[in-house]
C-alpha positions, 0 to 999 in steps of 0.5 A, spaced: 177 227 818 172 230 813 169 225 808 171 225 800 167 230 796 162 227 791 163 229 784 157 224 781 151 221 783 148 215 780 141 212 781 139 204 779 134 200 780 133 192 779 126 190 777 126 183 780 119 178 781 121 177 788 123 184 790 125 191 787 131 194 790 134 201 789 141 204 790 144 211 790 151 211 789 156 217 789 163 217 786 168 221 790 173 226 788 178 220 789 175 216 784 172 211 789 165 209 789 161 210 795 154 207 796 150 213 799 143 209 800 140 203 798 133 199 799 129 194 797 121 192 798 117 187 796 116 187 788 109 188 785 106 188 778 112 184 775 113 177 773 119 174 770 121 181 768 115 183 765 110 188 767 104 185 769 100 191 773 103 198 771 100 202 777 103 197 782 110 196 779 110 204 778 108 204 786 113 199 788 119 203 784 117 209 787 117 207 794 124 203 793 127 209 790 124 214 796 127 209 801 134 209 798 133 217 797 131 218 804 137 213 807 142 217 802 139 224 804 140 225 796 134 225 791 135 222 784 132 223 777 135 219 773 136 211 774 139 205 770 135 199 770 136 192 771 132 187 766 132 180 767 126 178 763 123 181 757 126 176 752 133 177 753 138 175 748 145 175 746 149 175 740 156 177 737 156 181 731 163 182 727 166 187 723 172 187 719 176 192 714 182 192 710 188 196 712 193 193 707 199 192 712 200 200 714 199 203 721 193 203 724 190 210 725 184 213 729 180 214 723 181 206 722 178 205 729 172 210 727 171 207 720 171 200 723 166 201 729 161 205 724 161 198 720 160 194 726 154 199 728 151 198 721 152 190 722 148 190 728 141 186 725 136 186 731 131 183 727 125 187 730 128 187 737 130 192 741 138 193 742 140 194 750 147 195 748 152 194 743 159 194 746 166 193 742 169 187 746 176 186 743 179 187 736 183 182 732 189 183 728 190 178 722 187 173 726 190 175 733 185 176 738 184 180 744 188 186 742 186 192 747 188 198 743 190 197 735 192 204 734 199 204 732 200 197 730 201 194 723 196 189 720 192 187 713 185 186 716 182 189 722 176 186 726 172 187 732 167 183 736 161 187 739 157 184 744 149 185 743 144 185 748 137 184 745 130 184 748 123 184 746 121 191 744 114 192 748 116 189 754 122 193 754 117 199 753 113 197 759 119 197 764 121 204 762 114 207 762 114 204 769 120 208 771 118 214 768 111 214 771 115 214 778 118 221 775 124 218 773 128 219 767 131 212 764 139 213 763 139 206 760 136 199 761 142 194 762 141 186 761 142 183 768 147 178 766 152 184 764 151 187 770 151 181 775 157 179 771 161 186 772 159 185 779 161 178 781 166 175 776 173 177 775 177 179 769 180 173 769 174 168 769 171 172 764 177 171 759 178 164 761 171 162 760 165 162 766 158 160 766 154 165 770 147 162 773 142 168 775 138 164 780 132 169 780 125 168 783 121 167 777 127 166 771 134 163 771 139 166 766 145 162 764 150 166 761 157 164 758 163 168 758 169 167 754 174 172 751 172 177 756 164 177 753 158 174 753 158 169 748 151 165 749 145 166 753 139 162 755 133 163 760 129 158 764 122 160 766 123 158 773 127 160 779 127 160 786 120 161 787 118 154 784 121 152 791 117 156 795 111 154 791 113 146 792 114 147 800 107 151 800 104 145 796 107 140 800 105 142 807 099 146 805 101 152 808 101 160 806 106 162 801 109 167 806 110 161 811 114 157 805 118 162 803 121 163 811 122 156 812 126 156 805 130 162 807 131 160 815 131 153 815 132 150 808 138 147 805 140 144 799 144 139 803 141 133 807 144 131 814 143 125 819 140 130 824 135 133 820 130 127 822 131 129 829 130 136 828 122 139 828 122 146 825 116 151 827 111 153 821 109 159 824 114 165 825 117 167 832 111 171 836 106 169 830 100 165 833 097 159 829 092 161 824 088 155 821 089 148 821 096 144 822 101 144 816 101 137 813 106 132 817 106 137 823 106 135 830 101 138 835 105 144 835 105 145 828 112 143 827 115 139 821 121 135 820 127 139 817 128 132 813 122 133 809 123 140 808 130 139 805 127 133 801 122 138 798 127 143 796 132 138 793 127 135 789 125 142 786 133 144 785 134 137 782 129 139 776 132 146 776 139 143 775 137 139 769 135 145 766 141 149 767 145 143 765 141 142 758 142 150 757 150 149 758 150 144 753 146 148 748 151 153 749 157 149 748 160 151 755 166 147 757 168 144 750 174 149 750 176 153 756 173 154 762 169 150 767 167 154 773 160 156 774 158 162 778 151 162 781 148 169 783 141 172 785 137 171 791 136 163 790 143 163 790 143 165 798 140 158 799 144 154 804 148 149 801 147 151 794 154 151 791 155 143 794 149 141 791 150 144 784 157 142 783 155 135 784 149 135 780 153 139 774 159 136 775 163 142 775 166 147 780 161 152 783 162 158 787 157 163 789 158 170 787 160 175 791 158 183 791 164 187 790 166 191 796 163 198 795 164 203 801 157 204 805 153 198 802 150 195 808 151 188 810 144 186 808 145 188 801 152 184 801 149 178 798 148 174 791 141 177 790 144 184 790 149 183 785 145 186 779 144 192 783 151 193 785 153 191 777 149 197 775 152 203 778 159 199 776 156 199 769 154 207 770 161 209 772 165 205 767 161 208 761 163 203 756 163 205 749 157 203 745 157 203 737 150 205 737 152 212 739 155 213 732 150 217 728 150 219 721 155 221 716 155 228 719 156 226 726 163 227 729 165 220 730 170 222 736 165 225 740 167 222 747 170 227 751 178 228 752 179 221 750 179 218 743 175 212 742 181 207 742 183 209 748 176 209 751 175 202 749 182 200 751 180 202 758 173 199 758 177 192 756 182 193 761 177 195 767 171 191 765 173 185 760 
């Protein structure tokens, strides 16, 4: 059976502090998203979502994209970028117009979204995206398509994602130096939420915790959109640092121990299990690790103790962020962890006990052609980027001056596109 023809191709890169991942995906003529190639490599020149070495970051981006292109047997020149740092912030902008009890027409939607665009106040920061999330008719929230309905007042809630201008320009310049045109920079909580959360969760209320290497973003969703965002300047890399310091070993050894032998949950057998510090086939170099036996093995119980101690500190910070964002005061108690740090064994049980709320680990949605190595929480942002690109949600910033055609959105009207985006993405 012949494979379906690819009608559109998307490229995306996620710039993490631990790794840079790239994906080339295609949309088939049947509407299915298919991964043509994906790859990742160690990150360079990036810390906490900020470019710290332009040349190194550019090289790493180019290398990751070329690996994905080679697998896909297809090159890309335009990419979407996932951003977890750069001072991300989230706000809700509201706009309202008077209808006077008559039937709502398309021109009213145009006028309302123009008003929403003018209401955005970035306060000197860069706007990554400004998406209409839901309409309100006379106090009735969650209306997807108000055209044809009668109302006295029509309002819209717009989710605005902000970032600091200079770090954002560094991100885009690093990609441009790698000979890539940037389609857009998407806040990772938006991309990860699109990939890891169900529509029902986003509606009822859920907290998304992106457990990255150097930064942990806590985003609270309600009524289909992000209603609060907080960034914690630490991540799973702090656990690796603690392991390296506790046993006096190299960072790479500590990272392997954490990923291969580490756990967030202790067991009685841990005290009897000795785990090798050196990787299989690796000869010991330098002195023995602290607390190691003569074969350079350490008790698994001590490794788990270091990990859980560091996790406990992070959960305290996550709990403070959730309380500051008023999570759980109304609807929604579920917490979903994504990011590379969420791959730690036993994390869900540990977090549920520490936070006192149900916790699950986010899963990357099934995309045809996505290799097993990338069906992990650490690649949720990458998958979400191509889903975002395919969804092409309405952005109120696309409305130009008075002379611009406000309905210039292809064959579909603005209201139809918002309704479709609302149903598909929120």
